[in-house]
Biotite code that builds the C-alpha atoms (Angstrom):
import biotite.structure as struc

atoms = struc.array([
    struc.Atom([45.933, -63.436, -114.745], chain_id="A", res_id=1, res_name="UNK", atom_name="CA", element="C"),
    struc.Atom([44.777, -66.950, -113.883], chain_id="A", res_id=2, res_name="UNK", atom_name="CA", element="C"),
    struc.Atom([43.073, -68.658, -116.840], chain_id="A", res_id=3, res_name="UNK", atom_name="CA", element="C"),
    struc.Atom([41.088, -71.893, -116.444], chain_id="A", res_id=4, res_name="UNK", atom_name="CA", element="C"),
    struc.Atom([39.320, -73.727, -119.286], chain_id="A", res_id=5, res_name="UNK", atom_name="CA", element="C"),
    struc.Atom([36.044, -75.168, -118.010], chain_id="A", res_id=6, res_name="UNK", atom_name="CA", element="C"),
    struc.Atom([34.764, -76.686, -121.265], chain_id="A", res_id=7, res_name="UNK", atom_name="CA", element="C"),
    struc.Atom([36.354, -77.470, -124.634], chain_id="A", res_id=8, res_name="UNK", atom_name="CA", element="C"),
    struc.Atom([34.016, -78.953, -127.254], chain_id="A", res_id=9, res_name="UNK", atom_name="CA", element="C"),
    struc.Atom([34.575, -79.693, -130.916], chain_id="A", res_id=10, res_name="UNK", atom_name="CA", element="C"),
    struc.Atom([31.815, -78.654, -133.361], chain_id="A", res_id=11, res_name="UNK", atom_name="CA", element="C"),
    struc.Atom([32.508, -80.615, -136.558], chain_id="A", res_id=12, res_name="UNK", atom_name="CA", element="C"),
    struc.Atom([29.547, -79.146, -138.433], chain_id="A", res_id=13, res_name="UNK", atom_name="CA", element="C"),
    struc.Atom([30.925, -75.605, -138.189], chain_id="A", res_id=14, res_name="UNK", atom_name="CA", element="C"),
    struc.Atom([34.653, -76.566, -138.169], chain_id="A", res_id=15, res_name="UNK", atom_name="CA", element="C"),
    struc.Atom([35.404, -74.967, -134.830], chain_id="A", res_id=16, res_name="UNK", atom_name="CA", element="C"),
    struc.Atom([36.191, -75.494, -131.154], chain_id="A", res_id=17, res_name="UNK", atom_name="CA", element="C"),
    struc.Atom([33.908, -73.937, -128.566], chain_id="A", res_id=18, res_name="UNK", atom_name="CA", element="C"),
    struc.Atom([35.779, -73.065, -125.392], chain_id="A", res_id=19, res_name="UNK", atom_name="CA", element="C"),
    struc.Atom([34.369, -71.811, -122.091], chain_id="A", res_id=20, res_name="UNK", atom_name="CA", element="C"),
    struc.Atom([36.723, -70.366, -119.532], chain_id="A", res_id=21, res_name="UNK", atom_name="CA", element="C"),
    struc.Atom([37.062, -68.608, -116.208], chain_id="A", res_id=22, res_name="UNK", atom_name="CA", element="C"),
    struc.Atom([39.543, -65.771, -115.860], chain_id="A", res_id=23, res_name="UNK", atom_name="CA", element="C"),
    struc.Atom([40.723, -64.425, -112.506], chain_id="A", res_id=24, res_name="UNK", atom_name="CA", element="C"),
    struc.Atom([42.686, -61.185, -112.501], chain_id="A", res_id=25, res_name="UNK", atom_name="CA", element="C"),
    struc.Atom([44.113, -58.497, -110.225], chain_id="A", res_id=26, res_name="UNK", atom_name="CA", element="C"),
    struc.Atom([43.683, -54.780, -110.829], chain_id="A", res_id=27, res_name="UNK", atom_name="CA", element="C"),
    struc.Atom([41.868, -53.494, -113.901], chain_id="A", res_id=28, res_name="UNK", atom_name="CA", element="C"),
    struc.Atom([39.671, -55.717, -116.034], chain_id="A", res_id=29, res_name="UNK", atom_name="CA", element="C"),
    struc.Atom([41.712, -57.096, -118.955], chain_id="A", res_id=30, res_name="UNK", atom_name="CA", element="C"),
    struc.Atom([40.810, -55.893, -122.449], chain_id="A", res_id=31, res_name="UNK", atom_name="CA", element="C"),
    struc.Atom([39.323, -58.175, -125.084], chain_id="A", res_id=32, res_name="UNK", atom_name="CA", element="C"),
    struc.Atom([42.658, -58.128, -126.953], chain_id="A", res_id=33, res_name="UNK", atom_name="CA", element="C"),
    struc.Atom([44.529, -59.270, -123.833], chain_id="A", res_id=34, res_name="UNK", atom_name="CA", element="C"),
    struc.Atom([42.041, -62.100, -123.315], chain_id="A", res_id=35, res_name="UNK", atom_name="CA", element="C"),
    struc.Atom([42.280, -63.188, -126.956], chain_id="A", res_id=36, res_name="UNK", atom_name="CA", element="C"),
    struc.Atom([46.073, -63.139, -126.637], chain_id="A", res_id=37, res_name="UNK", atom_name="CA", element="C"),
    struc.Atom([45.903, -65.359, -123.552], chain_id="A", res_id=38, res_name="UNK", atom_name="CA", element="C"),
    struc.Atom([43.545, -67.835, -125.301], chain_id="A", res_id=39, res_name="UNK", atom_name="CA", element="C"),
    struc.Atom([45.879, -67.959, -128.315], chain_id="A", res_id=40, res_name="UNK", atom_name="CA", element="C"),
    struc.Atom([48.945, -68.534, -126.157], chain_id="A", res_id=41, res_name="UNK", atom_name="CA", element="C"),
    struc.Atom([47.364, -71.324, -124.121], chain_id="A", res_id=42, res_name="UNK", atom_name="CA", element="C"),
    struc.Atom([45.720, -73.155, -127.023], chain_id="A", res_id=43, res_name="UNK", atom_name="CA", element="C"),
    struc.Atom([48.483, -72.468, -129.580], chain_id="A", res_id=44, res_name="UNK", atom_name="CA", element="C"),
    struc.Atom([46.285, -70.848, -132.252], chain_id="A", res_id=45, res_name="UNK", atom_name="CA", element="C"),
    struc.Atom([46.477, -67.636, -134.312], chain_id="A", res_id=46, res_name="UNK", atom_name="CA", element="C"),
    struc.Atom([44.553, -64.512, -133.295], chain_id="A", res_id=47, res_name="UNK", atom_name="CA", element="C"),
    struc.Atom([42.792, -64.439, -136.690], chain_id="A", res_id=48, res_name="UNK", atom_name="CA", element="C"),
    struc.Atom([41.097, -67.750, -135.864], chain_id="A", res_id=49, res_name="UNK", atom_name="CA", element="C"),
    struc.Atom([39.605, -66.692, -132.501], chain_id="A", res_id=50, res_name="UNK", atom_name="CA", element="C"),
    struc.Atom([36.298, -64.933, -131.834], chain_id="A", res_id=51, res_name="UNK", atom_name="CA", element="C"),
    struc.Atom([35.548, -63.899, -128.267], chain_id="A", res_id=52, res_name="UNK", atom_name="CA", element="C"),
    struc.Atom([31.793, -64.272, -127.878], chain_id="A", res_id=53, res_name="UNK", atom_name="CA", element="C"),
    struc.Atom([30.820, -63.221, -124.391], chain_id="A", res_id=54, res_name="UNK", atom_name="CA", element="C"),
    struc.Atom([32.361, -62.075, -121.137], chain_id="A", res_id=55, res_name="UNK", atom_name="CA", element="C"),
    struc.Atom([30.358, -61.994, -117.941], chain_id="A", res_id=56, res_name="UNK", atom_name="CA", element="C"),
    struc.Atom([31.615, -60.549, -114.698], chain_id="A", res_id=57, res_name="UNK", atom_name="CA", element="C"),
    struc.Atom([30.184, -60.705, -111.216], chain_id="A", res_id=58, res_name="UNK", atom_name="CA", element="C"),
    struc.Atom([29.916, -57.627, -109.041], chain_id="A", res_id=59, res_name="UNK", atom_name="CA", element="C"),
    struc.Atom([32.657, -57.482, -106.448], chain_id="A", res_id=60, res_name="UNK", atom_name="CA", element="C"),
    struc.Atom([34.679, -60.356, -107.878], chain_id="A", res_id=61, res_name="UNK", atom_name="CA", element="C"),
    struc.Atom([37.843, -60.176, -109.897], chain_id="A", res_id=62, res_name="UNK", atom_name="CA", element="C"),
    struc.Atom([36.582, -62.944, -112.149], chain_id="A", res_id=63, res_name="UNK", atom_name="CA", element="C"),
    struc.Atom([35.141, -63.256, -115.656], chain_id="A", res_id=64, res_name="UNK", atom_name="CA", element="C"),
    struc.Atom([33.335, -66.147, -117.300], chain_id="A", res_id=65, res_name="UNK", atom_name="CA", element="C"),
    struc.Atom([33.663, -66.176, -121.062], chain_id="A", res_id=66, res_name="UNK", atom_name="CA", element="C"),
    struc.Atom([33.171, -68.075, -124.290], chain_id="A", res_id=67, res_name="UNK", atom_name="CA", element="C"),
    struc.Atom([35.455, -68.191, -127.314], chain_id="A", res_id=68, res_name="UNK", atom_name="CA", element="C"),
    struc.Atom([35.188, -69.910, -130.683], chain_id="A", res_id=69, res_name="UNK", atom_name="CA", element="C"),
    struc.Atom([38.308, -71.106, -132.465], chain_id="A", res_id=70, res_name="UNK", atom_name="CA", element="C"),
    struc.Atom([38.013, -71.820, -136.185], chain_id="A", res_id=71, res_name="UNK", atom_name="CA", element="C"),
    struc.Atom([40.241, -74.082, -138.274], chain_id="A", res_id=72, res_name="UNK", atom_name="CA", element="C"),
    struc.Atom([40.891, -71.278, -140.762], chain_id="A", res_id=73, res_name="UNK", atom_name="CA", element="C"),
    struc.Atom([39.985, -67.651, -141.341], chain_id="A", res_id=74, res_name="UNK", atom_name="CA", element="C"),
    struc.Atom([37.755, -68.401, -144.357], chain_id="A", res_id=75, res_name="UNK", atom_name="CA", element="C"),
    struc.Atom([35.326, -70.524, -142.326], chain_id="A", res_id=76, res_name="UNK", atom_name="CA", element="C"),
    struc.Atom([35.286, -67.822, -139.653], chain_id="A", res_id=77, res_name="UNK", atom_name="CA", element="C"),
    struc.Atom([34.333, -65.181, -142.239], chain_id="A", res_id=78, res_name="UNK", atom_name="CA", element="C"),
    struc.Atom([31.469, -67.325, -143.552], chain_id="A", res_id=79, res_name="UNK", atom_name="CA", element="C"),
    struc.Atom([29.937, -68.149, -140.183], chain_id="A", res_id=80, res_name="UNK", atom_name="CA", element="C"),
    struc.Atom([30.613, -65.373, -137.669], chain_id="A", res_id=81, res_name="UNK", atom_name="CA", element="C"),
    struc.Atom([28.649, -62.169, -137.266], chain_id="A", res_id=82, res_name="UNK", atom_name="CA", element="C"),
    struc.Atom([30.526, -59.045, -138.322], chain_id="A", res_id=83, res_name="UNK", atom_name="CA", element="C"),
    struc.Atom([30.093, -57.133, -135.074], chain_id="A", res_id=84, res_name="UNK", atom_name="CA", element="C"),
    struc.Atom([31.684, -59.951, -133.046], chain_id="A", res_id=85, res_name="UNK", atom_name="CA", element="C"),
    struc.Atom([34.693, -60.095, -135.344], chain_id="A", res_id=86, res_name="UNK", atom_name="CA", element="C"),
    struc.Atom([35.093, -56.296, -135.167], chain_id="A", res_id=87, res_name="UNK", atom_name="CA", element="C"),
    struc.Atom([35.003, -56.314, -131.340], chain_id="A", res_id=88, res_name="UNK", atom_name="CA", element="C"),
    struc.Atom([38.137, -58.380, -131.087], chain_id="A", res_id=89, res_name="UNK", atom_name="CA", element="C"),
    struc.Atom([40.277, -56.223, -133.365], chain_id="A", res_id=90, res_name="UNK", atom_name="CA", element="C"),
    struc.Atom([42.289, -53.172, -132.292], chain_id="A", res_id=91, res_name="UNK", atom_name="CA", element="C"),
    struc.Atom([40.913, -49.794, -133.355], chain_id="A", res_id=92, res_name="UNK", atom_name="CA", element="C"),
    struc.Atom([42.830, -48.097, -136.188], chain_id="A", res_id=93, res_name="UNK", atom_name="CA", element="C"),
    struc.Atom([44.984, -45.150, -135.143], chain_id="A", res_id=94, res_name="UNK", atom_name="CA", element="C"),
    struc.Atom([43.820, -41.804, -136.497], chain_id="A", res_id=95, res_name="UNK", atom_name="CA", element="C"),
    struc.Atom([46.446, -39.744, -138.256], chain_id="A", res_id=96, res_name="UNK", atom_name="CA", element="C"),
    struc.Atom([46.997, -36.256, -136.948], chain_id="A", res_id=97, res_name="UNK", atom_name="CA", element="C"),
    struc.Atom([45.236, -36.862, -133.633], chain_id="A", res_id=98, res_name="UNK", atom_name="CA", element="C"),
    struc.Atom([47.289, -35.622, -130.740], chain_id="A", res_id=99, res_name="UNK", atom_name="CA", element="C"),
])
């Protein structure tokens, strides 16, 4: 996976960084959790502080353009972000008894 940050802006009013990136990959499209993990590793932040907003792919290319928001703390993220975006980036709970 080749990860390139195209824009990194600071939004003081909302206490967050707004990052735009381009991701080139081989094989299957990476999951949202893999992309969040890559953002966290490159920018040295915790997964609880990151919200992956959008991912846009082009037909026939192994490339994604995306946007992520990185908050200073989890409390400010909870106040500002929409619930469905926060739920998208979390792993689904395992069901007990499912085989």
